[in-house]
C-alpha positions in Angstrom: 294.2 91.2 5.5 293.8 93.4 8.5 291.1 96.0 9.1 292.2 99.4 10.4 289.6 101.9 11.6 290.4 105.6 11.5 288.2 108.1 13.3 288.5 111.6 11.8 287.8 113.5 15.1 285.9 116.8 15.1 284.7 117.3 11.5 285.4 121.1 11.8 289.1 120.6 12.9 292.1 119.4 10.9 291.2 115.7 11.4 289.4 115.2 8.1 292.2 117.0 6.2 295.0 114.9 7.7 293.0 111.7 7.3 292.4 112.3 3.6 296.1 113.2 3.1 297.1 109.9 4.6 294.4 108.0 2.8 295.2 109.5 -0.6 298.8 108.4 -0.4 298.1 105.0 1.2 299.7 102.1 -0.7 299.3 99.3 1.9 297.3 96.1 1.6 295.2 96.5 4.8 291.6 97.5 4.6 290.9 101.0 6.0 287.5 102.0 7.4 287.1 105.7 8.1 284.5 106.7 10.7 282.9 110.2 10.9 281.2 112.9 8.9 283.5 114.9 6.6 282.9 118.6 6.1 281.1 119.7 3.0 284.3 120.8 1.2 286.0 117.4 1.5 286.9 115.3 -1.6 286.1 111.7 -0.7 285.5 110.1 -4.1 288.0 107.3 -3.4 286.1 106.2 -0.3 283.3 103.7 -0.6 280.4 104.7 1.6 278.9 101.9 3.7 276.5 101.9 6.7 278.1 98.9 8.5 281.4 97.0 8.3 279.6 93.9 7.2 279.0 95.5 3.8 282.8 95.4 2.9 282.3 91.9 1.6 280.2 93.3 -1.2 283.2 95.2 -2.7 286.0 92.6 -3.4 289.2 94.2 -4.4 288.5 97.5 -2.6 290.2 98.5 0.7 289.1 102.1 1.4 285.7 102.6 3.1 283.8 105.2 4.9 281.1 104.9 7.6 279.5 108.4 8.2 278.2 107.7 11.7 276.3 110.9 11.7 273.3 112.5 9.9 273.8 114.5 6.8 275.0 117.9 7.9 277.0 120.7 6.3 280.0 121.0 8.7 282.4 123.9 7.9 286.1 123.9 8.8 286.9 126.1 11.7 283.4 126.3 13.0 283.0 123.8 15.9 279.7 123.3 17.6 277.7 120.9 19.8 276.8 119.0 16.6 280.5 118.6 15.5 281.3 117.3 19.0 278.4 114.8 18.7 279.7 113.7 15.3 283.1 113.0 16.7 281.6 111.1 19.6 279.5 108.9 17.4 282.5 108.0 15.3 284.6 106.8 18.3 281.6 105.0 19.7 281.0 103.0 16.5 284.7 102.3 16.0 285.1 101.1 19.6 282.1 98.8 19.2 283.5 97.4 16.0 287.0 96.9 17.6 285.5 95.2 20.7 283.6 92.8 18.4 286.9 92.2 16.5 285.4 93.5 13.3 288.4 95.8 13.0 291.9 95.1 14.4 293.0 98.5 15.4 291.7 102.1 15.9 293.7 105.2 14.8 292.1 108.3 16.2 292.1 111.8 14.9 291.9 114.9 17.1 288.6 115.9 18.8 287.5 118.6 21.2 286.5 117.4 24.7 284.7 120.7 25.2 282.3 120.3 22.3 281.6 116.7 23.2 280.9 117.6 26.8 278.1 119.9 25.6 276.2 116.6 25.0 278.1 114.2 27.2 279.4 116.2 30.3 281.3 113.2 31.7 283.4 112.7 28.6 287.1 113.0 29.5 289.0 111.8 26.5 289.6 109.0 24.0 291.7 106.9 26.4 289.1 106.9 29.2 286.2 106.5 26.8 287.6 103.4 25.2 288.6 101.9 28.6 285.1 102.5 30.0 283.4 101.2 26.8 285.4 98.0 26.9 285.2 97.6 30.7 289.0 97.9 30.9 290.2 98.6 34.5 294.0 98.8 34.1 295.1 100.9 31.1 298.0 103.3 30.4 298.3 106.3 28.1 301.7 106.2 26.4 303.5 108.2 23.7 306.2 107.0 21.3 308.6 108.8 18.9 312.1 108.4 17.6 313.5 110.6 20.3 311.6 109.7 23.5 308.9 107.4 24.8 306.7 108.3 27.8 303.9 106.6 29.8 301.5 108.2 32.2 300.2 106.9 35.6 297.3 109.3 35.5 295.6 110.8 32.4 293.3 113.8 32.1 293.1 114.7 35.7 293.2 118.0 37.7 296.6 118.5 39.3 295.0 118.7 42.7 293.7 115.2 42.3 296.9 113.4 41.1 298.3 112.4 44.5 295.1 110.7 45.7 294.9 108.7 42.5 298.4 107.2 43.0 297.7 103.9 44.7 300.4 101.3 45.1 298.7 98.2 43.7 297.3 100.1 40.8 300.7 101.5 39.9 302.3 98.1 40.1 299.7 96.7 37.7 300.1 99.6 35.3 303.9 99.2 35.2 303.5 95.5 34.7 301.3 96.3 31.7 303.8 98.8 30.3 306.6 96.3 30.6 304.6 93.5 29.0 303.4 95.8 26.2 306.9 96.8 25.3 307.8 93.1 25.1 304.7 92.1 23.1 304.3 95.0 20.7 307.8 96.4 20.4 309.8 93.2 20.8 312.0 94.6 23.6 313.2 91.5 25.4 314.3 93.3 28.7 312.7 96.8 28.8 314.4 99.5 30.8 311.9 101.7 32.6 312.4 104.9 34.5 310.0 106.2 37.1 309.8 110.0 37.8 308.9 111.3 41.3 305.8 113.3 41.8 307.2 116.2 43.8 310.0 118.7 43.2 313.4 117.1 43.8 311.5 113.8 44.1 310.3 115.0 47.5 313.9 115.3 48.8 313.4 112.4 51.3 310.0 113.7 52.5 310.9 117.3 52.9 308.1 118.4 50.7 305.8 115.5 49.7 306.1 111.9 50.7 304.6 110.0 47.8 308.1 108.9 46.8 308.9 107.5 50.2 305.5 105.9 50.9 304.6 104.6 47.4 307.2 104.8 44.6 310.2 103.3 46.4 308.3 100.2 47.5 306.8 99.9 44.0 310.2 99.9 42.5 311.5 97.4 45.0 308.7 94.9 44.4 308.9 95.2 40.6 312.7 94.7 40.7 312.1 91.5 42.7 309.7 90.4 40.0 312.5 90.8 37.4 311.2 94.1 35.9 314.0 96.6 35.3 312.9 99.9 36.7 314.9 102.8 38.1 313.9 105.8 40.2 312.1 107.7 41.4 314.0 110.5 39.6 313.6 114.3 40.1 311.8 115.3 36.9 313.5 118.6 36.5 317.0 117.2 36.1 316.1 113.8 34.6 315.4 115.2 31.1 318.7 117.1 31.2 320.6 113.8 31.5 320.8 110.6 29.6 317.1 109.8 29.5 317.6 108.0 26.2 319.1 105.0 27.9 315.6 104.0 29.0 313.0 102.4 26.7 310.2 104.4 28.4 309.9 107.1 31.0 306.9 106.8 33.4 305.5 110.0 34.7 303.0 110.6 37.5 300.8 113.0 35.7 300.0 114.4 32.2 302.2 117.5 31.8 305.2 116.1 33.6 305.8 113.6 30.8 304.1 115.4 27.9 305.9 118.7 28.1 309.3 117.2 27.3 307.8 114.7 24.9 306.1 117.4 22.8 309.1 119.7 22.9 311.1 116.9 21.3 308.5 115.2 19.1 305.5 117.4 18.5 303.8 116.5 15.3 305.6 113.2 14.8 304.7 111.4 18.0 302.1 108.7 18.5 299.7 108.1 21.4 299.2 104.4 22.2 296.7 103.1 24.7 297.9 99.9 26.5 295.5 97.5 28.1 292.5 97.7 25.8 291.3 94.5 24.1 292.4 96.0 20.8 295.2 98.3 19.6 294.5 102.0 19.6 297.0 104.6 18.3 296.4 108.4 17.9 297.9 111.6 16.7 299.7 113.6 19.4 298.0 117.0 18.6 294.7 118.7 18.8 292.0 120.0 16.5 293.7 123.2 15.4 290.4 124.9 14.5 292.3 128.0 13.5 294.0 126.4 10.5 291.2 123.9 9.6 290.2 124.1 5.9 293.3 125.9 4.8 295.1 122.7 3.6 298.2 123.5 5.6 297.9 120.9 8.4 300.7 118.4 8.6 299.6 114.7 8.4 302.9 113.5 9.8 301.5 112.4 13.2 298.5 110.7 11.6 300.8 108.9 9.2 303.1 107.8 12.1 300.1 106.6 14.1 298.9 104.5 11.1 302.3 103.1 10.5 302.8 102.2 14.1 299.4 100.5 14.2 300.3 98.4 11.2 303.6 97.5 12.7 302.0 96.4 16.0 299.3 94.3 14.4 
């Protein structure tokens, strides 16, 4: 029996609601441990409260557990604060520690607010970077999967002005190797087909405006092809998605919005965020906290359910 950790995200967002919707309909055989403090209005009678994962052995036959990870506090939906950010942070910290110790096999993360976490931890960037730093992982990739399109990012939560200087040849080669190997290992694709997008408009048009394609991407593709990795490009991003992008197993973009705008246009609410490179599996919803609809019982759990199902499929 596998153990799946679910972090609910910010307790004042929709994370608690969608987590409970998924939990209440769960019919699998894996053990689920929920991390985080639920808002005061949540109905959590079917979850067994524990302080540490070692206590699970005291409840044979049960498979739904809850580790609060935060002091008793009356969080209210739609009212985020420094404390709600701290609660979300504590949940991912504890889940990451348990996953690193192999006490759980996978982490499924709910949506949190970077802003409210940064009120306590100013250097916090996001889930992906946090788990990588916590586990001392140097090469990692943020990727997104759906029935319509799969995307991987060479950079994550980074200001646009800083993207170019963070595109280094050897790092990119290692990232693409990781993407290729992960598609083989987790998705059982024997010969993955990868597409690499250019950074600049028209993919730089042979150096007319921007030379990252000429100086970095072309040589990266050449070396990887010589290693037996199937990768095409660099493609102009504006026309690429108007063509037959579905012939590729995954599309690799240089920066966040370049890949995620088309992904979310096609798959928002049903896509799954997967982090490659960590010493454990981590999947996530593809949306934010939606504080404006929190507590109204209208949030869709579709992405959370997809993240849980993909996590179970991978493990």
